[in-house]
N, C-alpha and C positions, 0 to 999 in steps of 0.2 A: 451654521448652527449657532445660536446665541449661547452665552455663558450658562444660562440657567438650564439648558437642555443637554449640555456636553456630557455630564456625568450621570444623567438619569438613565436608569434601566428601563428599557421599553418592555412592555408586556405583550410579546408577540406569541400568541398561543397557536403555534403551528409546529408540528413535529419536525417537518423538513427544515425549518429554520434552525432548530436546536441541533439536529444532526449535522447540518451543513456547517454551522458555527464551530462545533466540536471538531469535526474533521479538518476544517481549514486551519485551526490553530495547531492541531497535531501535525499536519503536513508542513506548516511553516517551521515548527520546532525541529522536525526531522530533517528537513532540507538545511536548516541552519547548522545543526549538529554534524551533518555529513560534511559540510564545508569545514567546520572547526576540526574535525577528525581526519581531514584530507581523504575523504571517500568520494570518488568521482561519480556519485549517483544523485538522483532526485527520487522523490517518492514514487513516481510512476515506474521507474526502472526497478526500484526496490520491491514493489509488489509483485512484479513478474518474477524476480529472483526467488521471492518467498514461495510462490506457487511452484516453481521448478524445483526448489529444494524439497518439496513434498511429492513431486511427481515428474522427474526428469524425462524428457523425450516426448512430451505432449505436443500436439499441433498448435499452430498459431490460432486457429479457430477455437480450439478448446480453451486456450488462454483468454481469448476475448470473452468467451462464455463465463469462465470462472470469475473473471474480474468485473464482468458487467460493463466492459469498455468497448468502444467502437473499434472494429478491426483496424482501421487506419491509425488510430492512436497507439494501438498495441504494436503495429508494424513499425512506427516511428521509434518507439521505445526499444524494440528488438534491434533495429538498425544501430541505435546508439550502443546498446549492450554488446552487440557483435563488434563494433568498431573499437570498443574498449577491452575486448578479449574475455568478456564474461560468458558469452554463449557462442554456439555455432549451430547452424541449421543444416540438416541433411534429410534426405528422403526417408520417411518412416514407412510410407506405402505409395502406391501409384497416385493417390489423390492429395496427399498432404506431406509437408516437410515437418519433421520433428524438431523441436527446439531442445538443445542439450547444453547443459552446463559444462564449462571448461574447468580444468584443474585450478586455474586462476580464481574463478568464482568460488569454488569449494574451499580454496585456501584462505579466502577473505571472509567466509561465512560467519565465523565466530565474531570477528571484529564488527562486521556490518550489523549482525543481529544484536550485539551488545549495545550499539548506539540506538537502534530502534527500540530496544527494551527500556532504555532510559526515558524515552518519550512516553511509552506505555505506562511505566511506573509513575511518572509525574501525573499522568491523566487519571490514574486510579488510586492515587494517594488518598488515604482516609476511608477507602471502601473495605468492607469486610470480605473475607473469602467468599461468602455466600453472595454478596452484591456483585463481586467480580464475575462469578459464574453466571448470575442472572443477567448481567448486562450483555454477555456474549449470547446467551440464549434468546434474549429479547431482540437483539440486533439480527440474529439469524431468523427469527420469526418475522420481523419486519421485512427482511429480504425475501423470504419465501412467500409472504402475502402480497408482495409488490410485483412479483414476476408476471 
């Protein structure tokens, strides 16, 4: 790219572009802060913990559905979380294993969520409480409309 185009903002009028760009920068910031705060997680594992903190014991299939992620990607993240002592899997019923948080995961929750909150606060700096509420509602609407 030549010097005249390096700092030029492109006018890409696609919602997916803006959503992807915002998500990517937030994920990079979160992963960087996890390293700085000596938290052995990446964004993919954090999102699973976040879901489990809201509903411990759900199945791997339910996790995939809630996260909108491929079951294989969720399985890889769960394997990592299990190897680090954050979760364990045990039979919830005849068809599915439940995924359960360990004491270790619960003991680190406040620390992990505090770091994630730093990224969120940076992202919504300058937004009014109404705008903060609206962005969540709009993102949920986009998700619901896209399923």
